[in-house]
C-alpha positions in Angstrom: -17.6 31.4 13.4 -13.9 31.2 12.8 -11.6 28.6 14.1 -8.7 29.8 16.2 -5.1 28.9 15.4 -5.0 26.7 18.5 -8.1 24.7 17.2 -6.4 24.2 13.8 -3.2 23.0 15.5 -5.2 20.6 17.6 -7.0 19.2 14.6 -3.7 18.9 12.8 -2.2 17.0 15.8 -5.2 14.6 15.9 -4.7 14.0 12.2 -0.9 13.7 12.6 -0.3 16.5 10.1 2.6 18.9 10.2 1.4 22.3 9.0 3.3 25.4 8.1 2.1 28.7 9.3 0.6 29.5 5.9 -1.2 26.2 5.9 -2.6 26.9 9.4 -4.1 30.2 8.2 -5.5 28.6 5.0 -7.0 25.6 6.9 -8.5 27.9 9.5 -10.3 29.7 6.8 -11.4 26.6 4.9 -12.5 24.7 8.0 -14.4 27.7 9.2 -16.2 27.9 5.9 -17.1 24.2 6.1 -18.5 24.5 9.6 -20.5 27.6 8.5 -22.0 25.5 5.7 -22.9 22.7 8.1 -24.6 25.2 10.4 -26.8 26.3 7.4 -27.6 22.7 6.6 -28.6 22.1 10.3 -31.3 24.7 9.9 -33.1 22.8 7.2 -36.4 21.2 8.1 -36.0 17.5 7.5 -38.9 16.4 9.7 -40.9 15.0 6.7 -37.9 13.4 5.1 -37.8 9.6 5.8 -34.3 8.3 6.9 -32.5 6.5 4.1 -29.3 4.5 3.8 -29.0 4.8 0.1 -30.1 7.2 -2.6 -31.3 4.5 -4.9 -33.2 1.3 -4.1 -30.9 -1.7 -4.1 -31.9 -5.3 -4.6 -29.8 -8.5 -4.5 -29.9 -10.5 -7.6 -29.2 -14.2 -7.1 -28.6 -16.6 -9.8 -28.9 -20.3 -9.4 -25.6 -22.2 -9.7 -25.9 -24.4 -12.8 -23.3 -27.0 -13.5 -22.3 -27.0 -17.1 -19.6 -28.9 -18.9 -16.4 -26.9 -19.4 -14.3 -26.8 -22.5 -12.0 -29.8 -23.1 -8.5 -29.2 -21.5 -6.7 -30.0 -24.8 -8.7 -27.4 -26.7 -7.8 -24.7 -24.1 -4.2 -25.6 -23.9 -3.9 -25.7 -27.7 -3.9 -21.9 -27.7 -1.2 -21.6 -25.0 2.3 -20.6 -26.1 3.9 -22.9 -23.4 2.4 -25.9 -21.6 4.0 -28.1 -19.0 2.3 -31.2 -17.6 -1.2 -30.0 -18.7 -0.8 -26.5 -17.2 -0.1 -23.1 -18.6 3.6 -22.1 -18.2 4.0 -18.4 -17.5 7.0 -16.2 -16.7 7.6 -15.6 -13.0 6.4 -12.2 -11.8 7.7 -12.2 -8.3 11.3 -12.8 -7.2 11.9 -14.5 -4.0 
C-alpha cells in the first residue's frame, strides 16, 4: 500500500510541518514502508505471548532512612575558597 500525496499532506498538517514537494515524495515512500512493515507484524501469532509492560523484571529497592551525624561545618567550610557568614560564597550565574 502506498500513501497518497493528499494523505502525506494531511499528516504533515496534523504535525504542523511544512514540507517541500521533494519531502512529500520522500515521506510518502518512507511512511508507506513503515505501514507495510506494521502490516507484516500484525500477521504474527502472539496468542501464546503474555502481555508485558517491560522487557526486564523491575523491583523497587527501598532503603531505610538512617540518621547519621554529618561532618562538622567548620571542617567543610575550611576547603571553600570564599566563606561568608558560615556559607559558601559563589559567583552569581544568573543576571537579573
